N, C-alpha and C positions, 0 to 999 in steps of 0.2 A: 672701320665700322659702316655699314650700309647705310643709306638714306633712310630706308624704312625703319631700321632699328633707331638711328638718331632721332627720327621724327617721333617715334614710340616712346623714347626717352623724355624728350621734351615734352609731350603731350601728358606724360603720366607726372611729371614735375608740375606742369601747369595745373592738372587736375588736384594734385595733392594741395598745392597753394589756394585754389578756389575752395576746397572742401575746408581747409585751414581758416580761411577768411569767412566763409559761410558760418563755420562754428563759432569762431570769434565774434562776429557781428551779432549772434545770438545772445553771447555773454556780456556784450558791451552795448547792447541795444539803446539802453538809456543815455549812455555817453554820446552815443554816434546822434540821436535825435536832437541832442543839445549842442552839436558841433557848430562852431561860428563859421566854418568853411566846409559846408557838406559837398560841394562841387569840387574840392581839392583832389586831384589826379594825376598820376604819371601818364601823360598823354602819348608819350613815345618812348621807347627805350630799345636799344640795340647795340650789338657788338659791331666794331668796324676797324678797318685797317688804317684809317686817317680822318682827322678832323680838319675841315676847311671852312673857314668863316663861321665857326661854332656849329656847323652841320657834318654829320657823317658823310662819307663818300661812297659807302657802301654798306651792305649787311650780311655779316658772315655767321654761320653756324658750325661750320668746320674750318679748321687752318691747318695746312701743311705743318710738318714738324720743323720746317725750316724757318717759319714765321716767328720772329722773337719779339713782337711787340703788338698789343691789341688795346683797343680803346673802348670803354663803355660809355655811351651817350645816353642821357634822359632830357626829355622835355617835361618840365613840371608845370602845373597849373594850380593856381589859387593856393599855394603853400608857403606864401610870403610870410617872413616872421619866424619860420619853422628852420629846424636843422634837419638836413636829410643825409643819409649816409649810404655810400656804396660799399657793401661788405662782399669782399672777393673770397670765394672758397675754392679750393682745389681737391678735389675726390673727397668733398665733404669736411674738409678742414679749414678753417678760417685763416687766411694767408694776411690780408689787409683790411683796414677800414679808411675810408676817405670821407671826411665831412665837409658839408657845403652849407653855407647860410643862405637860405633863399630870400632874396631881397625886392622881388617883384611879383605880379600876377602870373607873368609868364617867364620861367627861369630855366635856360638850358645850360646844364653842366656835363662834364665828362671826367672820367678818371682813366688811368693807364696802367697796363701791367706789362712788365717784360716777362717775357716766356724763355726757359731753357730749351734748347733743341731736344734734349733726351728725356724731357718730362712730358710725356703724353698721358692724356686723361681728360676728364670733364671738370670745366670750370663753370662756376655758377656765380653771378653777381645778384644780391638781394638789396633792393631798395628798400630802407628802412627809415622811419623816423625817430626822432631823438628818444622816444620812449621804447624803440625796439619793435614797433608795430610795423610788420611787412607790407609795403605797398606794391611791390612787383619783384618778380624774378625772373632772369633770363640765363641760358645756358648755352655753351658752345663746346666743341671737341677739339682739343689740340693734339697735332700728332698723327693726323690723317695722312696715309701714304698711299700711293698708286690710284689716286683719282684725278 
C-alpha cells in the first residue's frame, strides 16, 4: 500500500471519527456540560514496536509482514477513576479488548498484540470508556512488503 493511500485511509478514519464525535456531542450536550472532568483527554496514542520505561520507542503506521508483535500506547489525562478499553480490530472485526483502571490524573497504559506473518491488513485500536464512548482511534497496516 502506498504512503499516500495509507495516509488517505488514516485521514478518512480520523475524519469519520471526528464527525461521529461532533454528532454525538450534539446528542449529549447536556451530559457533557455537567461532566466532572471536562478536560479528560487522550494526550498521546500510538503504535510502537517496543515500550521502554513506560514510553514508546518509535511510532509506526506500517509494519513489514515479518513483524510479529506490536504495542499500542496511550497517555491518558484526567480520567482517574474510570475504566478505559483498548478495542483491537482487524479488518473491521473485533479481535480483543483490554481494560485498564485509571488510577491517577496522568496514566500511561499499553496493550500488545501478536501478529501472524500471513495475516496482512488494516488494524485499528479504539480507545473507549466503560460506556462504549469513543475517545480516540489509531490505524496501522500490517503485511507491507517491498518498502
